[in-house]
FIKE-735659 format. One record per residue (C-alpha): residue in one letter; x, y, z. Coordinates in Angstrom, 3 decimals, m for minus. Last residue first. Layout:
FIKE-735659
guza | c1 | c2 | c3
A | X | Y | Z
...
END
This chain:
FIKE-735659
guza | c1 | c2 | c3
I | 28.415 | m5.392 | m48.475
F | 28.164 | m3.816 | m45.025
L | 24.524 | m3.883 | m44.066
L | 23.394 | m6.993 | m45.914
R | 26.428 | m8.885 | m44.704
L | 25.699 | m7.794 | m41.142
Y | 22.098 | m9.033 | m41.225
T | 23.098 | m12.389 | m42.638
W | 25.789 | m12.460 | m39.936
P | 22.903 | m12.465 | m37.464
N | 22.218 | m16.144 | m38.234
L | 19.546 | m17.393 | m35.850
L | 17.883 | m14.003 | m35.672
V | 18.077 | m13.492 | m39.425
N | 16.593 | m16.936 | m40.124
R | 13.805 | m16.326 | m37.587
T | 12.410 | m13.252 | m39.278
T | 12.302 | m10.142 | m37.103
V | 8.866 | m9.329 | m35.720
G | 9.749 | m7.159 | m32.722
A | 8.710 | m3.903 | m34.410
M | 12.234 | m2.514 | m34.007
M | 13.763 | m5.618 | m35.575
E | 11.247 | m5.835 | m38.407
S | 11.663 | m2.174 | m39.356
I | 15.441 | m2.484 | m39.276
L | 15.240 | m5.517 | m41.573
T | 12.881 | m3.698 | m43.944
R | 15.115 | m0.614 | m44.062
V | 18.084 | m2.825 | m44.919
Q | 16.139 | m4.453 | m47.742
K | 15.051 | m1.016 | m49.034
D | 18.665 | 0.136 | m49.529
K | 19.653 | 3.793 | m49.961
A | 18.710 | 5.439 | m46.644
A | 19.428 | 2.142 | m44.920
K | 23.056 | 2.315 | m46.087
G | 23.429 | 5.831 | m44.653
V | 21.883 | 4.723 | m41.364
V | 24.242 | 1.745 | m41.211
L | 27.347 | 3.714 | m42.267
N | 26.761 | 6.566 | m39.814
L | 26.183 | 3.993 | m37.089
L | 29.388 | 2.199 | m38.061
P | 31.393 | 5.439 | m38.091
Q | 30.045 | 6.334 | m34.613
Y | 31.105 | 3.105 | m32.930
K | 29.180 | 2.377 | m29.709
G | 26.294 | 0.919 | m31.692
L | 28.251 | m2.133 | m32.802
K | 27.982 | m3.482 | m29.261
Q | 24.226 | m2.848 | m29.216
L | 23.884 | m4.594 | m32.567
M | 25.567 | m7.727 | m31.196
T | 23.361 | m7.634 | m28.111
S | 20.290 | m7.297 | m30.320
T | 21.288 | m10.423 | m32.242
K | 21.774 | m12.410 | m29.035
L | 18.491 | m11.125 | m27.609
E | 16.616 | m12.285 | m30.702
A | 18.297 | m15.684 | m30.674
G | 17.462 | m16.211 | m26.987
L | 13.850 | m15.060 | m27.012
E | 11.714 | m18.111 | m27.810
S | 14.177 | m20.922 | m27.047
W | 15.380 | m18.831 | m24.126
L | 11.915 | m18.711 | m22.596
K | 11.082 | m22.337 | m23.352
R | 14.248 | m23.595 | m21.646
E | 13.853 | m21.266 | m18.665
Y | 10.231 | m22.276 | m18.183
Q | 11.222 | m25.954 | m18.509
R | 13.450 | m25.237 | m15.532
L | 10.370 | m25.388 | m13.331
R | 10.740 | m29.159 | m12.850
A | 14.451 | m29.010 | m12.014
A | 13.917 | m25.975 | m9.783
S | 11.387 | m27.988 | m7.794
F | 7.638 | m27.508 | m7.913
D | 6.746 | m31.211 | m8.087
N | 3.213 | m32.096 | m7.049
G | 1.610 | m32.565 | m10.422
R | m1.085 | m30.719 | m12.323
C | 0.404 | m27.478 | m11.009
T | 3.511 | m27.981 | m13.122
H | 1.672 | m28.300 | m16.430
V | m0.431 | m25.172 | m15.882
L | 2.515 | m23.304 | m14.384
V | 4.599 | m23.969 | m17.496
E | 1.937 | m22.475 | m19.780
A | 1.541 | m19.493 | m17.436
A | 5.303 | m18.908 | m17.422
I | 5.345 | m18.909 | m21.230
K | 2.562 | m16.309 | m21.364
G | 4.187 | m14.061 | m18.797
S | 7.622 | m14.352 | m20.424
C | 6.133 | m13.176 | m23.719
M | 4.390 | m10.287 | m21.950
A | 7.724 | m9.181 | m20.500
N | 9.423 | m9.636 | m23.881
G | 6.877 | m7.343 | m25.511
I | 7.047 | m4.764 | m22.708
G | 10.837 | m4.489 | m22.591
E | 11.982 | m2.212 | m25.389
G | 15.531 | m0.890 | m24.918
S | 16.053 | m1.061 | m28.702
F | 19.520 | m2.639 | m28.672
P | 19.741 | m4.635 | m25.426
D | 16.079 | m5.783 | m25.555
I | 14.846 | m5.985 | m21.970
L | 14.667 | m9.528 | m20.569
G | 16.445 | m9.098 | m17.232
A | 14.415 | m11.715 | m15.299
A | 12.954 | m9.134 | m12.888
D | 12.414 | m6.945 | m15.964
G | 9.997 | m9.503 | m17.376
L | 9.442 | m12.669 | m15.364
L | 11.080 | m14.586 | m12.500
L | 9.910 | m18.033 | m11.369
F | 9.572 | m19.657 | m7.935
G | 9.119 | m22.894 | m6.002
D | 12.678 | m24.203 | m6.084
G | 14.437 | m21.978 | m8.593
C | 13.778 | m20.050 | m11.762
V | 15.067 | m17.139 | m13.866
R | 18.855 | m17.255 | m13.640
R | 20.279 | m14.584 | m15.919
K | 21.507 | m14.970 | m19.479
M | 23.459 | m11.839 | m20.304
S | 22.780 | m9.287 | m23.035
G | 19.141 | m9.374 | m21.931
V | 19.038 | m5.891 | m20.447
P | 18.550 | m4.846 | m16.832
L | 16.869 | m1.429 | m17.249
N | 17.182 | 1.190 | m14.528
W | 15.165 | 4.364 | m13.961
G | 15.366 | 8.128 | m14.104
S | 12.803 | 10.916 | m14.007
I | 12.885 | 14.369 | m15.593
N | 10.087 | 16.065 | m13.680
G | 6.529 | 17.214 | m14.223
L | 5.333 | 18.343 | m17.632
L | 8.177 | 20.162 | m19.387
V | 6.803 | 22.802 | m21.772
A | 8.007 | 22.971 | m25.372
N | 8.110 | 26.295 | m27.201
K | 11.736 | 26.153 | m28.337
F | 11.877 | 22.336 | m28.170
R | 11.832 | 21.787 | m31.944
E | 14.210 | 24.711 | m32.520
R | 16.748 | 23.375 | m30.047
F | 16.883 | 19.833 | m31.473
Y | 19.953 | 19.782 | m33.774
P | 21.519 | 22.924 | m32.318
S | 21.609 | 21.232 | m28.892
E | 19.220 | 22.378 | m26.148
I | 17.153 | 19.185 | m26.226
A | 20.325 | 17.082 | m26.160
A | 22.041 | 19.130 | m23.437
L | 19.038 | 18.669 | m21.135
H | 19.123 | 14.878 | m21.514
A | 22.933 | 14.819 | m21.206
Q | 22.603 | 16.827 | m17.984
R | 20.123 | 14.268 | m16.659
L | 22.448 | 11.467 | m17.754
S | 25.384 | 12.935 | m15.844
I | 28.353 | 11.441 | m17.679
S | 31.557 | 10.374 | m15.959
Q | 32.806 | 8.622 | m19.137
K | 33.548 | 5.344 | m17.376
K | 30.463 | 5.661 | m15.174
L | 28.088 | 6.147 | m18.093
E | 29.903 | 3.466 | m20.066
H | 29.374 | 1.026 | m17.175
H | 25.691 | 1.942 | m16.946
L | 24.893 | 1.546 | m20.638
M | 23.058 | 4.616 | m21.888
G | 19.513 | 5.896 | m22.225
I | 17.897 | 9.207 | m23.143
G | 14.326 | 10.280 | m22.892
V | 11.444 | 12.228 | m24.362
N | 7.799 | 11.124 | m24.266
V | 5.649 | 13.683 | m26.098
M | 2.228 | 15.071 | m25.217
G | m0.070 | 16.661 | m27.769
D | m3.173 | 15.036 | m26.284
D | m1.953 | 11.484 | m26.934
L | 1.698 | 10.551 | m27.311
P | 4.512 | 10.957 | m29.834
F | 7.929 | 9.437 | m28.991
I | 11.245 | 11.355 | m28.947
W | 14.304 | 9.267 | m28.143
F | 17.974 | 9.898 | m27.395
Y | 20.276 | 6.889 | m27.805
G | 22.746 | 4.518 | m26.239
P | 26.196 | 3.131 | m26.891
L | 26.993 | 5.951 | m27.292
V | 25.870 | 8.894 | m25.175
D | 27.911 | 11.850 | m26.452
K | 27.442 | 10.959 | m30.129
V | 23.662 | 11.267 | m30.055
F | 22.095 | 8.326 | m31.881
H | 18.583 | 9.653 | m32.377
I | 15.577 | 7.358 | m32.165
E | 12.217 | 8.802 | m33.188
I | 8.791 | 7.170 | m32.997
A | 6.783 | 7.978 | m36.098
N | 3.197 | 9.323 | m36.151
T | 4.582 | 12.817 | m36.711
M | 5.962 | 15.601 | m34.497
Q | 7.579 | 18.641 | m36.077
S | 7.260 | 20.742 | m32.907
V | 7.434 | 19.809 | m29.220
G | 4.562 | 21.628 | m27.492
R | 3.922 | 19.330 | m24.544
Y | 6.674 | 17.502 | m22.730
Y | 6.908 | 14.308 | m20.692
A | 10.241 | 13.230 | m19.278
R | 12.175 | 9.993 | m19.158
T | 15.767 | 9.263 | m18.187
A | 17.655 | 6.024 | m18.672
V | 20.244 | 3.742 | m17.085
V | 21.076 | 0.526 | m18.922
W | 22.465 | m2.601 | m17.261
H | 24.380 | m5.480 | m18.806
Q | 27.854 | m3.906 | m18.517
S | 26.869 | m2.737 | m15.023
A | 26.211 | m6.262 | m13.746
H | 23.722 | m5.671 | m10.916
E | 22.736 | m9.232 | m10.068
Y | 19.694 | m10.328 | m8.049
F | 19.306 | m14.111 | m7.848
G | 19.860 | m14.416 | m4.098
T | 16.316 | m15.709 | m3.499
K | 15.387 | m12.644 | m1.433
R | 16.761 | m10.282 | m4.072
S | 15.008 | m11.874 | m7.038
I | 11.696 | m11.998 | m5.160
I | 12.135 | m8.391 | m4.000
S | 12.567 | m7.367 | m7.634
N | 14.488 | m4.131 | m8.212
Y | 14.320 | m4.546 | m12.005
G | 10.605 | m5.202 | m11.927
D | 8.150 | m7.084 | m9.727
A | 7.124 | m10.008 | m11.906
G | 8.336 | m12.576 | m9.383
V | 6.093 | m15.635 | m9.572
I | 5.652 | m17.726 | m6.431
V | 4.666 | m21.355 | m7.026
K | 2.492 | m23.762 | m5.003
A | 1.074 | m20.867 | m3.055
S | 1.040 | m19.331 | 0.410
L | 0.105 | m15.918 | 1.802
C | 1.285 | m14.245 | 5.004
Q | m0.008 | m10.854 | 6.134
E | 1.526 | m8.018 | 8.134
V | m0.982 | m5.267 | 8.835
G | m0.587 | m1.706 | 7.570
A | m4.197 | m1.549 | 6.402
S | m3.075 | m1.603 | 2.765
N | m1.252 | m4.892 | 3.329
I | 2.272 | m5.409 | 4.622
G | 4.167 | m8.466 | 3.450
S | 4.782 | m12.167 | 3.604
I | 5.289 | m14.510 | 0.702
G | 4.797 | m18.192 | 0.020
A | 6.318 | m21.626 | m0.485
V | 9.880 | m20.901 | m1.668
A | 11.886 | m24.107 | m1.444
E | 14.916 | m24.726 | 0.756
G | 12.917 | m26.321 | 3.586
K | 9.497 | m24.798 | 3.249
K | 10.304 | m21.111 | 2.893
I | 8.173 | m18.010 | 3.268
L | 9.572 | m15.038 | 1.388
N | 9.917 | m11.488 | 2.642
T | 8.789 | m7.879 | 2.377
V | 5.988 | m7.902 | m0.174
K | 4.202 | m4.547 | m0.182
F | 0.459 | m4.863 | m0.767
K | m1.152 | m1.688 | m2.081
E | m3.363 | m3.669 | m4.475
I | m4.684 | m7.199 | m4.008
T | m6.069 | m9.188 | m6.923
T | m8.038 | m12.428 | m7.227
V | m8.294 | m13.429 | m10.871
E | m10.575 | m12.856 | m13.876
K | m12.109 | m9.395 | m13.555
K | m9.025 | m7.923 | m11.885
A | m6.929 | m9.331 | m14.724
Q | m8.937 | m7.171 | m17.131
Q | m8.356 | m4.123 | m14.937
F | m4.655 | m4.984 | m14.767
L | m4.140 | m5.218 | m18.521
I | m5.872 | m1.926 | m19.291
D | m4.190 | m0.326 | m16.260
D | m0.759 | m1.197 | m17.603
F | m1.505 | 0.649 | m20.841
V | m2.972 | 3.827 | m19.337
L | m0.406 | 4.826 | m16.714
R | 2.113 | 3.134 | m19.013
R | 1.531 | 5.934 | m21.483
C | 0.691 | 4.646 | m24.951
A | 2.728 | 4.762 | m28.142
F | 1.385 | 2.157 | m30.516
G | 2.510 | m0.460 | m33.004
P | 1.787 | m2.203 | m36.296
P | m1.653 | m0.553 | m36.530
I | m4.684 | m2.883 | m36.488
A | m6.440 | m2.874 | m39.870
T | m5.823 | m6.581 | m40.264
N | m4.993 | m9.113 | m42.964
D | m1.268 | m9.195 | m42.185
R | 0.085 | m6.339 | m40.066
P | 1.663 | m3.485 | m41.994
L | 5.483 | m3.353 | m42.058
F | 6.763 | m0.420 | m40.073
P | 7.792 | 2.542 | m42.187
V | 11.476 | 3.556 | m41.928
T | 12.243 | 7.262 | m41.746
I | 15.872 | 8.134 | m42.381
K | 18.135 | 10.884 | m41.068
T | 21.845 | 11.646 | m41.554
G | 23.038 | 14.018 | m38.809
N | 26.619 | 12.727 | m38.461
P | 25.716 | 10.898 | m35.213
A | 23.008 | 9.010 | m37.133
S | 19.303 | 9.864 | m37.082
F | 16.545 | 7.293 | m37.098
L | 12.815 | 7.784 | m37.638
I | 10.476 | 4.872 | m36.968
A | 7.164 | 4.329 | m38.686
E | 3.466 | 3.536 | m38.262
V | 2.724 | 4.356 | m34.649
A | m0.910 | 4.589 | m33.581
V | m1.056 | 7.155 | m30.782
Q | m2.713 | 6.501 | m27.429
P | m5.546 | 7.574 | m25.097
S | m7.775 | 4.456 | m24.888
L | m10.190 | 3.162 | m27.532
Q | m7.380 | 1.446 | m29.443
L | m6.106 | m0.168 | m26.257
K | m9.554 | m1.455 | m25.349
D | m9.984 | m2.843 | m28.857
I | m6.655 | m4.697 | m28.582
L | m7.652 | m6.421 | m25.362
G | m8.861 | m9.825 | m26.550
L | m6.035 | m11.697 | m24.811
E | m4.707 | m13.074 | m28.089
E | m4.911 | m9.614 | m29.676
L | m3.068 | m8.055 | m26.732
Y | m0.390 | m10.735 | m27.105
N | 0.154 | m9.839 | m30.773
V | 0.174 | m6.115 | m29.983
S | 3.045 | m6.683 | m27.548
K | 5.106 | m8.269 | m30.329
G | 4.243 | m5.401 | m32.656
S | 5.778 | m3.005 | m30.157
I | 4.132 | m0.741 | m27.574
A | 6.391 | 2.270 | m26.973
D | 5.847 | 4.043 | m23.620
G | 9.542 | 4.976 | m23.151
C | 9.212 | 3.935 | m19.532
I | 8.766 | 5.232 | m15.980
K | 5.665 | 3.517 | m14.648
D | 2.643 | 5.564 | m13.585
R | m0.217 | 4.113 | m11.562
P | m3.818 | 3.263 | m12.350
F | m3.901 | 1.250 | m10.218
Q | m2.845 | 1.129 | m6.578
S | 0.769 | 0.262 | m5.894
K | 2.574 | m2.588 | m4.111
D | 1.048 | m5.124 | m6.473
L | m0.413 | m8.585 | m5.990
L | m2.046 | m11.103 | m8.344
L | m3.495 | m14.286 | m6.799
V | m4.148 | m17.190 | m9.152
N | m6.277 | m20.340 | m9.018
L | m5.457 | m22.012 | m12.328
G | m8.045 | m22.948 | m14.964
A | m6.260 | m22.273 | m18.255
R | m7.986 | m18.897 | m18.504
A | m6.568 | m18.089 | m15.077
A | m3.013 | m18.864 | m16.203
Y | m3.264 | m16.767 | m19.387
L | m4.706 | m13.809 | m17.481
A | m2.306 | m14.024 | m14.528
C | 0.758 | m14.306 | m16.762
T | m0.310 | m11.236 | m18.747
S | m0.971 | m9.307 | m15.519
G | 2.459 | m10.207 | m14.147
A | 4.499 | m9.467 | m17.266
P | 2.598 | m6.294 | m18.238
G | 2.687 | m4.805 | m14.709
A | 0.873 | m6.482 | m11.820
G | 3.840 | m7.369 | m9.600
V | 4.070 | m10.411 | m7.332
I | 2.193 | m13.321 | m8.875
I | 0.960 | m15.890 | m6.369
A | 0.402 | m19.230 | m8.043
D | m1.675 | m22.356 | m7.474
Y | m3.144 | m20.694 | m4.425
L | m3.218 | m22.236 | m0.968
P | m5.732 | m20.848 | 1.480
S | m4.240 | m18.317 | 3.908
M | m1.689 | m19.254 | 6.556
END
């Protein structure tokens, strides 16, 4: 076996790289692994929320993001099934010129985080984890195939699974759950030449894919991220081909003119998003799960980067305390679960409620129509989509509903 690390983090996306950076800066000996070589693409909507920006500021990486290929996002445009449209400006950040959000391809964004982690922790790319090493019932390490095609075993006090929705750590520990009512399926495609683009991200509630939405996000160099997402069980129930729904949306009368001269760059790709409308198990004897592996994607907005980075920071804090002792049991690591749900639970609960309301066309028409007339409603929507919703609204979502419907 190799020398013992405090933590081996499997997956170097936003959750894993964030965890590695915070843990290393607190003095832990960390190994960060990924099956790919960076920079690498990751299918995503590419929206970087205000919550993500906060963590980038803490990590000292905001300047690198601003100097990279990206678009500063200052507003969100909504359209209701009846065609009503509103543009809601994001609230400016306090005492700073940093934009409230960005749209940045994951090829670029993830590489910013990983390259910084590479400077501060031990990293191994092109390492495919295939199994877990157990000591009794506890996870004590991982085994896998390195870039030379050789099987290698590595040990650590704690194994951190930050390896996405199809997490090998989640699967090998028996934590993996595909609950279709808590699972979103989405497409993503890059285009160039879409007309009428602004510095706003666009979310369109297309009636054929409720609960879900069609998005159009501006990117660097005239590129546009276009996708559509829908709950898996609704997709199956309605026998919808999401790829066909994607094509039908851009060819519909509402969007046809904007895509008349657009060129598809590459393919229409699909991926899965385990959303936080259910509370999944996120820790056990000798291991933790972060980000998509823990099912932390926002059920209403579909945004997962901010919550992934949040889980990475919290996991690092717990690892620091845990590694000072010699107890890596599920009971000891459960403080990660408690802190995680204390931080994100109310937000995910509110988003789940809004997701459920989103399947009803009349309600969506009403909400967008109300927002068009009421500044308070626009502010609440802005805060929710930017990931900076006030705590009193999150803890009492009926406040939000009263404002919308009274």
